[in-house]
TORKOL-4160 file (C-alpha; in steps of 0.2 Angstrom, whole numbers, padded with zeros to 4 digits, m for minus):
207
<pt num="1" X="m0049" Y="0086" Z="m0007"/>
<pt num="2" X="m0047" Y="0078" Z="0009"/>
<pt num="3" X="m0041" Y="0060" Z="0011"/>
<pt num="4" X="m0039" Y="0051" Z="0027"/>
<pt num="5" X="m0040" Y="0032" Z="0034"/>
<pt num="6" X="m0044" Y="0025" Z="0051"/>
<pt num="7" X="m0031" Y="0011" Z="0047"/>
<pt num="8" X="m0015" Y="0024" Z="0050"/>
<pt num="9" X="m0012" Y="0041" Z="0052"/>
<pt num="10" X="m0004" Y="0051" Z="0037"/>
<pt num="11" X="0014" Y="0046" Z="0036"/>
<pt num="12" X="0016" Y="0032" Z="0051"/>
<pt num="13" X="0021" Y="0014" Z="0050"/>
<pt num="14" X="0007" Y="0004" Z="0042"/>
<pt num="15" X="0001" Y="m0010" Z="0053"/>
<pt num="16" X="0005" Y="m0027" Z="0046"/>
<pt num="17" X="m0014" Y="m0033" Z="0044"/>
<pt num="18" X="m0015" Y="m0020" Z="0029"/>
<pt num="19" X="0002" Y="m0027" Z="0021"/>
<pt num="20" X="0005" Y="m0043" Z="0011"/>
<pt num="21" X="0020" Y="m0050" Z="0022"/>
<pt num="22" X="0026" Y="m0050" Z="0038"/>
<pt num="23" X="0039" Y="m0054" Z="0050"/>
<pt num="24" X="0038" Y="m0073" Z="0058"/>
<pt num="25" X="0047" Y="m0079" Z="0070"/>
<pt num="26" X="0057" Y="m0089" Z="0057"/>
<pt num="27" X="0057" Y="m0075" Z="0042"/>
<pt num="28" X="0045" Y="m0069" Z="0033"/>
<pt num="29" X="0026" Y="m0075" Z="0025"/>
<pt num="30" X="0008" Y="m0068" Z="0021"/>
<pt num="31" X="m0001" Y="m0056" Z="0032"/>
<pt num="32" X="m0018" Y="m0053" Z="0033"/>
<pt num="33" X="m0018" Y="m0042" Z="0017"/>
<pt num="34" X="m0033" Y="m0032" Z="0023"/>
<pt num="35" X="m0034" Y="m0015" Z="0012"/>
<pt num="36" X="m0036" Y="m0001" Z="0023"/>
<pt num="37" X="m0052" Y="0010" Z="0026"/>
<pt num="38" X="m0052" Y="0026" Z="0017"/>
<pt num="39" X="m0063" Y="0041" Z="0016"/>
<pt num="40" X="m0065" Y="0057" Z="0006"/>
<pt num="41" X="m0074" Y="0073" Z="0006"/>
<pt num="42" X="m0074" Y="0090" Z="m0001"/>
<pt num="43" X="m0073" Y="0083" Z="m0020"/>
<pt num="44" X="m0072" Y="0097" Z="m0033"/>
<pt num="45" X="m0088" Y="0106" Z="m0041"/>
<pt num="46" X="m0091" Y="0094" Z="m0058"/>
<pt num="47" X="m0083" Y="0078" Z="m0050"/>
<pt num="48" X="m0091" Y="0063" Z="m0060"/>
<pt num="49" X="m0080" Y="0049" Z="m0055"/>
<pt num="50" X="m0064" Y="0045" Z="m0044"/>
<pt num="51" X="m0047" Y="0036" Z="m0048"/>
<pt num="52" X="m0038" Y="0028" Z="m0034"/>
<pt num="53" X="m0019" Y="0021" Z="m0036"/>
<pt num="54" X="m0008" Y="0015" Z="m0022"/>
<pt num="55" X="0009" Y="0014" Z="m0026"/>
<pt num="56" X="0027" Y="0012" Z="m0018"/>
<pt num="57" X="0042" Y="0022" Z="m0026"/>
<pt num="58" X="0057" Y="0012" Z="m0017"/>
<pt num="59" X="0055" Y="m0003" Z="m0026"/>
<pt num="60" X="0074" Y="m0009" Z="m0032"/>
<pt num="61" X="0075" Y="m0007" Z="m0049"/>
<pt num="62" X="0088" Y="m0022" Z="m0049"/>
<pt num="63" X="0084" Y="m0038" Z="m0043"/>
<pt num="64" X="0101" Y="m0047" Z="m0041"/>
<pt num="65" X="0101" Y="m0043" Z="m0021"/>
<pt num="66" X="0084" Y="m0044" Z="m0016"/>
<pt num="67" X="0079" Y="m0056" Z="m0004"/>
<pt num="68" X="0096" Y="m0062" Z="0001"/>
<pt num="69" X="0101" Y="m0067" Z="0018"/>
<pt num="70" X="0120" Y="m0064" Z="0016"/>
<pt num="71" X="0118" Y="m0044" Z="0010"/>
<pt num="72" X="0107" Y="m0031" Z="0009"/>
<pt num="73" X="0100" Y="m0019" Z="m0006"/>
<pt num="74" X="0109" Y="m0005" Z="m0008"/>
<pt num="75" X="0102" Y="0012" Z="m0002"/>
<pt num="76" X="0109" Y="0021" Z="m0017"/>
<pt num="77" X="0100" Y="0007" Z="m0029"/>
<pt num="78" X="0090" Y="0018" Z="m0042"/>
<pt num="79" X="0072" Y="0014" Z="m0038"/>
<pt num="80" X="0056" Y="0012" Z="m0047"/>
<pt num="81" X="0036" Y="0012" Z="m0044"/>
<pt num="82" X="0027" Y="m0004" Z="m0039"/>
<pt num="83" X="0007" Y="m0002" Z="m0040"/>
<pt num="84" X="m0002" Y="m0009" Z="m0026"/>
<pt num="85" X="m0019" Y="m0005" Z="m0031"/>
<pt num="86" X="m0027" Y="0002" Z="m0046"/>
<pt num="87" X="m0046" Y="0006" Z="m0048"/>
<pt num="88" X="m0056" Y="0018" Z="m0059"/>
<pt num="89" X="m0073" Y="0023" Z="m0062"/>
<pt num="90" X="m0077" Y="0024" Z="m0043"/>
<pt num="91" X="m0097" Y="0034" Z="m0042"/>
<pt num="92" X="m0093" Y="0053" Z="m0035"/>
<pt num="93" X="m0106" Y="0047" Z="m0024"/>
<pt num="94" X="m0095" Y="0034" Z="m0014"/>
<pt num="95" X="m0086" Y="0041" Z="0000"/>
<pt num="96" X="m0079" Y="0028" Z="0011"/>
<pt num="97" X="m0070" Y="0012" Z="0008"/>
<pt num="98" X="m0071" Y="m0002" Z="0021"/>
<pt num="99" X="m0057" Y="m0011" Z="0031"/>
<pt num="100" X="m0057" Y="m0027" Z="0021"/>
<pt num="101" X="m0071" Y="m0023" Z="0009"/>
<pt num="102" X="m0060" Y="m0026" Z="m0005"/>
<pt num="103" X="m0047" Y="m0037" Z="m0001"/>
<pt num="104" X="m0045" Y="m0052" Z="0014"/>
<pt num="105" X="m0029" Y="m0062" Z="0014"/>
<pt num="106" X="m0019" Y="m0065" Z="m0002"/>
<pt num="107" X="m0026" Y="m0073" Z="m0015"/>
<pt num="108" X="m0014" Y="m0085" Z="m0026"/>
<pt num="109" X="m0014" Y="m0083" Z="m0045"/>
<pt num="110" X="m0023" Y="m0065" Z="m0040"/>
<pt num="111" X="m0042" Y="m0059" Z="m0038"/>
<pt num="112" X="m0054" Y="m0059" Z="m0051"/>
<pt num="113" X="m0056" Y="m0042" Z="m0061"/>
<pt num="114" X="m0058" Y="m0028" Z="m0068"/>
<pt num="115" X="m0076" Y="m0028" Z="m0062"/>
<pt num="116" X="m0077" Y="m0023" Z="m0044"/>
<pt num="117" X="m0088" Y="m0015" Z="m0032"/>
<pt num="118" X="m0100" Y="0000" Z="m0034"/>
<pt num="119" X="m0098" Y="m0003" Z="m0054"/>
<pt num="120" X="m0080" Y="0003" Z="m0052"/>
<pt num="121" X="m0066" Y="m0008" Z="m0061"/>
<pt num="122" X="m0049" Y="m0013" Z="m0054"/>
<pt num="123" X="m0032" Y="m0014" Z="m0065"/>
<pt num="124" X="m0019" Y="m0026" Z="m0063"/>
<pt num="125" X="m0005" Y="m0024" Z="m0047"/>
<pt num="126" X="0013" Y="m0025" Z="m0051"/>
<pt num="127" X="0012" Y="m0045" Z="m0041"/>
<pt num="128" X="0006" Y="m0050" Z="m0058"/>
<pt num="129" X="0023" Y="m0047" Z="m0064"/>
<pt num="130" X="0033" Y="m0052" Z="m0049"/>
<pt num="131" X="0023" Y="m0070" Z="m0049"/>
<pt num="132" X="0025" Y="m0070" Z="m0068"/>
<pt num="133" X="0037" Y="m0085" Z="m0067"/>
<pt num="134" X="0032" Y="m0094" Z="m0051"/>
<pt num="135" X="0022" Y="m0108" Z="m0056"/>
<pt num="136" X="0011" Y="m0109" Z="m0040"/>
<pt num="137" X="0006" Y="m0091" Z="m0040"/>
<pt num="138" X="0007" Y="m0084" Z="m0058"/>
<pt num="139" X="m0007" Y="m0076" Z="m0063"/>
<pt num="140" X="m0018" Y="m0058" Z="m0065"/>
<pt num="141" X="m0018" Y="m0049" Z="m0049"/>
<pt num="142" X="m0031" Y="m0039" Z="m0050"/>
<pt num="143" X="m0036" Y="m0026" Z="m0036"/>
<pt num="144" X="m0026" Y="m0023" Z="m0019"/>
<pt num="145" X="m0012" Y="m0034" Z="m0013"/>
<pt num="146" X="m0002" Y="m0023" Z="0001"/>
<pt num="147" X="0017" Y="m0021" Z="0005"/>
<pt num="148" X="0029" Y="m0035" Z="0004"/>
<pt num="149" X="0046" Y="m0025" Z="0002"/>
<pt num="150" X="0062" Y="m0036" Z="0001"/>
<pt num="151" X="0066" Y="m0043" Z="0020"/>
<pt num="152" X="0085" Y="m0037" Z="0015"/>
<pt num="153" X="0082" Y="m0019" Z="0008"/>
<pt num="154" X="0092" Y="m0004" Z="0018"/>
<pt num="155" X="0077" Y="0007" Z="0014"/>
<pt num="156" X="0061" Y="0008" Z="0022"/>
<pt num="157" X="0047" Y="0009" Z="0008"/>
<pt num="158" X="0036" Y="0024" Z="0008"/>
<pt num="159" X="0018" Y="0019" Z="0000"/>
<pt num="160" X="0006" Y="0033" Z="m0007"/>
<pt num="161" X="m0012" Y="0031" Z="m0010"/>
<pt num="162" X="m0018" Y="0045" Z="m0022"/>
<pt num="163" X="m0036" Y="0049" Z="m0025"/>
<pt num="164" X="m0039" Y="0059" Z="m0040"/>
<pt num="165" X="m0056" Y="0067" Z="m0045"/>
<pt num="166" X="m0061" Y="0066" Z="m0064"/>
<pt num="167" X="m0072" Y="0075" Z="m0075"/>
<pt num="168" X="m0079" Y="0061" Z="m0085"/>
<pt num="169" X="m0089" Y="0045" Z="m0077"/>
<pt num="170" X="m0078" Y="0033" Z="m0086"/>
<pt num="171" X="m0060" Y="0032" Z="m0087"/>
<pt num="172" X="m0053" Y="0027" Z="m0105"/>
<pt num="173" X="m0045" Y="0012" Z="m0100"/>
<pt num="174" X="m0051" Y="m0006" Z="m0106"/>
<pt num="175" X="m0047" Y="m0023" Z="m0102"/>
<pt num="176" X="m0033" Y="m0031" Z="m0090"/>
<pt num="177" X="m0025" Y="m0012" Z="m0088"/>
<pt num="178" X="m0010" Y="m0007" Z="m0078"/>
<pt num="179" X="m0006" Y="0007" Z="m0066"/>
<pt num="180" X="0006" Y="0015" Z="m0081"/>
<pt num="181" X="m0010" Y="0016" Z="m0092"/>
<pt num="182" X="m0022" Y="0023" Z="m0079"/>
<pt num="183" X="m0010" Y="0038" Z="m0074"/>
<pt num="184" X="m0008" Y="0042" Z="m0095"/>
<pt num="185" X="m0026" Y="0042" Z="m0096"/>
<pt num="186" X="m0028" Y="0053" Z="m0081"/>
<pt num="187" X="m0020" Y="0067" Z="m0092"/>
<pt num="188" X="m0032" Y="0083" Z="m0094"/>
<pt num="189" X="m0048" Y="0076" Z="m0084"/>
<pt num="190" X="m0040" Y="0079" Z="m0066"/>
<pt num="191" X="m0052" Y="0093" Z="m0056"/>
<pt num="192" X="m0041" Y="0089" Z="m0039"/>
<pt num="193" X="m0033" Y="0075" Z="m0030"/>
<pt num="194" X="m0028" Y="0071" Z="m0011"/>
<pt num="195" X="m0013" Y="0059" Z="m0004"/>
<pt num="196" X="m0010" Y="0047" Z="0009"/>
<pt num="197" X="0005" Y="0038" Z="0013"/>
<pt num="198" X="0013" Y="0027" Z="0024"/>
<pt num="199" X="0030" Y="0018" Z="0027"/>
<pt num="200" X="0034" Y="m0001" Z="0028"/>
<pt num="201" X="0049" Y="m0013" Z="0032"/>
<pt num="202" X="0052" Y="m0031" Z="0034"/>
<pt num="203" X="0073" Y="m0027" Z="0038"/>
<pt num="204" X="0072" Y="m0033" Z="0055"/>
<pt num="205" X="0087" Y="m0019" Z="0057"/>
<pt num="206" X="0075" Y="m0006" Z="0053"/>
<pt num="207" X="0064" Y="m0010" Z="0065"/>
C-alpha cells in the first residue's frame, strides 16, 4: 500500500492551514482547519473497506502546565494519544480525499456525524473531551479537526495518518465511537496499512 499527500511531504512540518490552531500576532487562535489532501494506491487483494486514523502521540498526560505563559510543559512528561480524525467504512473504490472535502474551518460544538461522504462513518475526535467543560464549545466532535498543540509545549508534536485496508465492508463499531474502539475492532481484519506523518508546534521558541 502507498499513501501520500499534496498537502505536505512525509515527515515535513504541517502547513498551518491544515491545523486547528495557528500563531497570531498576539498569541494563538483558530486556523483554517482544512483536512489535507490524501491519496493511496496498491490496496491488497481482497480489500473491502478502508479505515483512516490521524493521531498525535505527543499530547501531555497531565494538563497542569498546559498553555501557561510563565512556563513550558516539560519534555520528559509522559505523553498520550490524541485522535484528530477517525473514519471507517471508506469504500475500497475510493482512492482520493480532496483538500477541504471533510473540513473547512472550526465548528464550535463539533461537526455532525457519524454519517459522512461516500457512505463512510466518522468517529469522535478527542476535542470532544478537550472542550467538555467549555460552555461555548462543548459537544460531540465528529470528523477532522487538526493540530492545536499547547503553545508552551517543549516538544514539537508528531501527527500520524494511518490508512488500513480491511477484509470486511463494515467495521463493528456503532454510534459515537472513538479511536480506541476502532483500534480494538481492527484486530484480525487488517490486510495492509500505510502511514503519512507530519509535525507541528505553536511554541515560538521552537520555530
